C-alpha positions as CSV (number, residue, x, y, z in Angstrom):
1,M,0.0,0.0,0.0
2,H,1.3,3.4,-0.9
3,T,1.2,6.1,1.8
4,R,0.3,9.8,1.7
5,T,0.7,12.7,4.0
6,L,-2.1,14.8,5.4
7,G,-1.1,18.3,6.4
8,R,2.4,18.7,7.6
9,D,3.2,15.2,8.9
10,L,0.2,12.8,9.3
11,R,1.3,9.8,7.3
12,V,-1.5,7.4,6.3
13,S,-2.3,4.7,3.8
14,A,-3.4,6.1,0.4
15,I,-6.8,4.5,0.9
16,G,-8.4,4.5,4.4
17,L,-11.5,2.8,5.7
18,G,-14.7,4.6,6.9
19,A,-16.3,2.6,9.7
20,M,-19.6,4.3,9.9
21,G,-21.5,1.7,8.0
22,M,-20.5,-1.0,10.4
23,S,-22.9,0.6,13.0
24,Q,-25.5,2.6,11.1
25,S,-26.9,4.1,7.9
26,Y,-27.0,1.1,5.5
27,G,-29.8,-1.1,6.7
28,P,-29.7,-3.7,9.4
29,N,-26.4,-3.7,11.2
30,P,-24.2,-6.7,11.1
31,G,-25.3,-9.3,13.6
32,D,-21.9,-10.5,14.6
33,R,-19.5,-7.9,16.1
34,K,-16.6,-10.4,15.6
35,D,-17.1,-10.2,11.8
36,M,-16.6,-6.4,11.8
37,I,-13.6,-6.7,14.1
38,A,-12.2,-9.2,11.6
39,V,-12.8,-6.8,8.7
40,L,-11.0,-3.9,10.6
41,R,-8.0,-6.1,11.5
42,G,-7.9,-7.6,8.1
43,A,-7.7,-4.2,6.6
44,V,-4.6,-3.5,8.6
45,E,-3.1,-6.7,7.3
46,R,-3.7,-5.5,3.8
47,G,-1.9,-2.2,4.4
48,V,-4.7,0.1,5.5
49,T,-3.6,2.4,8.4
50,F,-6.2,5.2,8.4
51,F,-9.6,4.6,10.1
52,D,-12.5,7.0,10.4
53,T,-15.2,7.0,13.1
54,A,-17.2,9.5,15.1
55,E,-19.1,9.7,18.4
56,V,-22.4,10.2,16.6
57,Y,-22.1,6.9,14.7
58,G,-24.4,4.7,16.6
59,P,-24.1,6.9,18.6
60,Y,-21.0,5.9,20.5
61,V,-20.9,2.2,19.5
62,N,-18.8,2.7,16.4
63,E,-16.0,4.3,18.4
64,E,-16.1,1.3,20.8
65,L,-16.0,-1.1,17.9
66,V,-13.0,0.6,16.2
67,G,-11.2,0.9,19.5
68,E,-11.6,-2.8,20.4
69,A,-10.7,-4.0,16.9
70,L,-7.6,-1.8,16.6
71,A,-6.3,-2.0,20.2
72,P,-3.7,-4.8,19.4
73,L,-2.6,-2.8,16.4
74,R,-2.5,0.7,17.9
75,D,1.1,1.5,16.9
76,Q,0.3,0.7,13.3
77,V,-2.8,2.9,12.7
78,V,-4.1,6.4,12.6
79,I,-7.6,6.8,14.1
80,A,-9.8,9.8,13.2
81,T,-13.0,10.7,15.1
82,K,-15.3,13.7,15.3
83,F,-17.1,16.1,17.6
84,G,-19.8,18.7,17.0
85,F,-23.3,17.2,17.5
86,H,-25.5,17.4,20.5
87,I,-26.7,13.9,21.2
88,E,-29.9,13.4,23.1
89,N,-31.9,10.2,23.7
90,G,-29.5,8.2,21.5
91,A,-29.7,10.5,18.5
92,P,-28.2,13.7,17.1
93,A,-30.3,16.7,18.2
94,G,-28.6,19.8,16.6
95,L,-25.0,21.1,16.6
96,N,-22.8,21.8,19.6
97,S,-19.2,22.9,19.2
98,R,-18.9,25.0,22.4
99,P,-15.5,24.6,24.0
100,E,-16.8,22.7,27.0
101,Q,-18.5,20.3,24.7
102,I,-15.4,19.7,22.6
103,R,-13.5,18.9,25.7
104,A,-16.2,16.5,27.0
105,V,-16.3,14.7,23.7
106,A,-12.6,14.4,23.5
107,D,-12.4,12.7,26.9
108,A,-15.3,10.4,26.1
109,S,-13.9,9.5,22.7
110,L,-10.5,8.7,24.3
111,R,-12.2,6.3,26.7
112,R,-14.3,4.6,24.0
113,L,-11.4,4.2,21.6
114,G,-9.1,3.1,24.4
115,V,-6.3,5.4,23.3
116,D,-4.1,8.1,24.9
117,T,-4.3,10.4,22.0
118,I,-6.8,11.1,19.2
119,D,-4.8,11.1,16.0
120,L,-7.2,13.4,14.0
121,F,-10.1,15.2,15.7
122,Y,-12.6,16.7,13.2
123,Q,-15.3,19.2,13.8
124,H,-18.1,17.1,12.2
125,R,-20.2,20.0,11.0
126,V,-19.5,23.8,11.3
127,D,-21.6,25.2,14.2
128,P,-22.8,28.7,13.2
129,D,-23.3,29.6,16.8
130,V,-19.7,29.1,17.8
131,P,-16.9,31.1,16.1
132,I,-14.5,28.8,14.3
133,E,-11.6,30.6,16.0
134,D,-12.9,29.3,19.4
135,V,-13.2,25.8,18.0
136,A,-9.7,25.9,16.6
137,G,-8.3,27.4,19.8
138,T,-9.9,24.7,21.9
139,V,-8.6,21.9,19.8
140,G,-5.2,23.6,19.8
141,E,-5.3,23.4,23.6
142,L,-6.2,19.7,23.5
143,V,-3.1,19.3,21.2
144,Q,-0.9,21.0,23.7
145,E,-2.3,18.7,26.4
146,G,-1.5,15.6,24.4
147,K,-5.1,14.5,24.0
148,V,-5.2,15.3,20.3
149,R,-2.6,15.1,17.7
150,C,-4.2,16.9,14.7
151,F,-7.2,19.1,13.9
152,G,-9.6,18.5,11.1
153,L,-12.8,20.0,9.6
154,S,-15.7,18.2,7.9
155,E,-18.0,19.8,5.3
156,A,-16.4,23.2,5.9
157,G,-16.4,26.0,3.4
158,A,-13.2,27.7,2.1
159,Q,-13.6,30.8,4.3
160,T,-14.1,28.7,7.4
161,I,-11.0,26.6,6.6
162,R,-8.9,29.7,6.3
163,R,-10.1,31.2,9.5
164,A,-9.6,28.0,11.4
165,H,-6.1,27.4,9.9
166,A,-5.0,30.9,11.0
167,V,-5.6,29.9,14.7
168,H,-4.4,26.3,14.6
169,P,-3.1,24.3,11.6
170,V,-5.8,22.2,10.0
171,T,-4.4,18.9,9.0
172,A,-7.3,17.6,6.9
173,V,-10.7,18.6,5.5
174,Q,-13.2,15.9,5.0
175,S,-16.1,16.3,2.6
176,E,-18.1,14.2,0.1
177,Y,-16.2,14.0,-3.2
178,S,-16.5,11.6,-6.0
179,L,-17.0,11.3,-9.8
180,W,-20.6,12.4,-9.2
181,T,-20.2,14.8,-6.3
182,R,-17.8,17.6,-7.4
183,D,-18.8,20.3,-4.9
184,P,-15.3,20.8,-3.4
185,E,-13.6,21.6,-6.7
186,P,-14.2,25.3,-7.1
187,Q,-13.1,26.6,-3.7
188,V,-12.4,23.9,-1.1
189,L,-9.7,21.9,-2.9
190,P,-7.7,25.0,-4.1
191,T,-7.9,26.3,-0.5
192,C,-6.5,23.1,0.9
193,A,-3.8,22.9,-1.7
194,A,-2.8,26.5,-1.0
195,L,-2.6,25.9,2.7
196,G,-1.0,22.5,2.7
197,I,-4.1,20.8,4.1
198,G,-4.9,17.2,3.2
199,F,-8.3,16.3,1.8
200,V,-10.3,13.2,2.8
201,P,-13.2,12.3,0.5
202,F,-16.0,10.4,2.2
203,S,-18.6,8.5,0.1
204,P,-15.9,8.2,-2.7
205,L,-17.9,5.5,-4.3
206,G,-21.1,7.5,-4.3
207,K,-22.7,5.5,-1.5
208,G,-22.4,2.4,-3.6
209,F,-23.7,3.8,-6.9
210,L,-20.3,4.1,-8.5
211,T,-19.5,0.5,-7.9
212,G,-22.2,-0.5,-10.5
213,T,-24.0,-2.6,-7.9
214,V,-26.9,-0.2,-7.5
215,D,-29.5,0.7,-10.2
216,A,-33.1,1.8,-10.5
217,S,-34.3,-1.7,-9.6
218,T,-32.4,-1.8,-6.3
219,S,-34.6,-2.1,-3.2
220,F,-33.2,-0.5,-0.1
221,T,-34.0,-1.9,3.3
222,D,-35.5,0.0,6.2
223,G,-32.9,2.2,7.9
224,D,-30.9,2.7,4.7
225,V,-29.9,6.3,4.5
226,R,-30.2,6.2,0.7
227,T,-34.0,6.2,1.1
228,T,-33.8,9.8,2.3
229,I,-31.4,11.1,-0.4
230,P,-33.0,12.7,-3.5
231,R,-30.2,11.4,-5.7
232,F,-31.2,7.8,-4.9
233,S,-34.9,8.1,-5.9
234,A,-35.7,5.5,-8.6
235,G,-36.1,8.2,-11.3
236,N,-32.7,9.8,-10.4
237,R,-31.0,6.5,-10.4
238,T,-32.3,5.9,-13.9
239,A,-31.1,9.3,-15.0
240,N,-27.7,8.8,-13.4
241,Q,-27.1,5.3,-14.8
242,A,-25.4,6.7,-17.9
243,L,-22.6,8.0,-15.7
244,V,-21.8,4.7,-14.0
245,D,-22.2,2.8,-17.3
246,H,-19.4,5.0,-18.7
247,V,-17.2,4.2,-15.8
248,A,-18.0,0.5,-16.1
249,T,-17.0,0.5,-19.7
250,L,-13.6,2.0,-18.9
251,A,-13.2,-0.4,-16.0
252,Q,-13.9,-3.4,-18.2
253,A,-11.3,-2.2,-20.8
254,K,-8.7,-1.9,-18.0
255,G,-9.5,-5.2,-16.3
256,A,-10.7,-3.4,-13.2
257,T,-14.0,-2.7,-11.4
258,P,-16.0,0.5,-11.6
259,G,-15.2,1.2,-8.0
260,Q,-11.5,0.9,-8.6
261,V,-11.7,3.4,-11.5
262,A,-13.6,5.9,-9.2
263,L,-11.0,5.6,-6.5
264,A,-8.0,5.8,-8.9
265,W,-9.5,9.0,-10.4
266,L,-9.7,10.5,-6.9
267,L,-6.1,9.5,-6.1
268,A,-5.0,11.2,-9.3
269,Q,-6.6,14.5,-8.5
270,H,-3.9,15.5,-5.9
271,P,-1.2,13.7,-3.9
272,S,-2.7,14.7,-0.6
273,I,-6.2,13.2,-1.3
274,V,-7.0,10.1,0.8
275,P,-10.4,8.5,0.1
276,I,-12.1,6.6,2.9
277,P,-14.5,4.1,1.3
278,G,-16.7,2.2,3.8
279,T,-17.5,-1.5,3.7
280,R,-18.5,-4.4,5.8
281,R,-16.6,-7.0,3.7
282,L,-13.0,-7.8,3.5
283,S,-13.3,-8.6,-0.2
284,R,-14.3,-5.0,-0.8
285,V,-11.3,-3.8,1.3
286,E,-9.1,-5.7,-1.0
287,E,-10.8,-4.4,-4.1
288,N,-10.6,-0.8,-2.9
289,T,-6.9,-1.0,-1.9
290,D,-6.0,-2.5,-5.3
291,A,-7.2,0.8,-6.8
292,T,-3.8,2.2,-5.8
293,Q,-2.3,0.0,-8.5
294,L,-4.6,1.1,-11.3
295,P,-3.0,3.6,-13.7
296,L,-5.1,6.1,-15.6
297,S,-3.8,7.8,-18.7
298,A,-4.0,11.6,-19.2
299,D,-6.7,11.0,-21.8
300,E,-8.7,8.8,-19.4
301,L,-8.4,11.3,-16.6
302,A,-9.5,14.1,-18.9
303,D,-12.5,12.1,-20.0
304,L,-13.4,11.3,-16.3
305,N,-12.9,14.9,-15.2
306,A,-15.5,16.1,-17.7
307,L,-17.9,13.2,-17.1
308,A,-20.3,14.7,-14.6
309,G,-20.5,17.9,-16.5
310,R,-21.0,16.2,-19.8
311,I,-23.6,13.6,-18.7
312,G,-25.1,15.5,-15.8
313,V,-26.0,14.3,-12.3
314,Q,-29.6,14.4,-11.1
315,G,-30.7,14.9,-7.5
316,D,-29.1,16.5,-4.4
317,R,-26.6,14.5,-2.4
318,Y,-28.4,15.1,0.9
319,N,-32.0,15.8,1.9
320,E,-32.9,19.3,2.8
321,H,-32.1,19.0,6.5
322,H,-28.6,17.6,5.9
323,M,-27.9,20.1,3.2
324,S,-28.6,22.9,5.7
325,L,-25.7,21.6,7.8
326,V,-23.1,22.0,5.0
327,D,-21.0,25.1,5.5
328,K,-20.9,27.3,2.4
């Protein structure tokens, strides 16, 4: 596995693993915790060193799962988690990035993960009621205390990134980015490049759509987040099929899978981009990590770069509520 550097010195595998789906969002959760622990540990055996979780996943249980799975491998891995939601009655109930809340979450996450230091601590969503300077300053204090190693932001806009970075260095920005979600390109990616900040795409496989395993006939189970996303309505899946068909044609010509092409395209956008595809299966971990070995020619990259604009993408990537939490 190749490695890449986020920010100044956070060295991680070129492909990470998002653990959220092991505890929520994609239908019934796996029945056997041991299976998910085996996937997490198996990922390390295959060269993955970068793992993503958050207190709100579950809530709480995903951090506990990741902590238990990676405890024997702690010196080999980088673990990222997040703060920023107010959790009430077992569910997120608004945003909260007040300094006292950040500190409380850090202490609780340290306990659940079973670690002495959080490698990368993201603000999960920008809180409009708390100046980002106060957020960055509080995380900076946690860094000084040894509880946190690096500071990150999730779904933050360019202006917020610059303001935060002026107070304490931002190591990574995490946002949705893929062949069919290009929102970070106009402002966020250039800002990160200019400031030396790494970029971590979540949902790099379009919540499964870009793997070619989801189409208009797919039935989602109860509890699957895709039932709430406009882009995944049956009509929009039909309209968007042309995009994934194009990716699949290129993949077949290269002896690869559509998901590998989608990840290879992301890796080619900038050397500090580290995608974190999620999965519950070790076979998918292997498929995803093999994307680091897939070369794309200049012509192939140019064609993929223009794909979304040429074919078009139908439907918002979030429902109205979740779109309201994205910093502009």
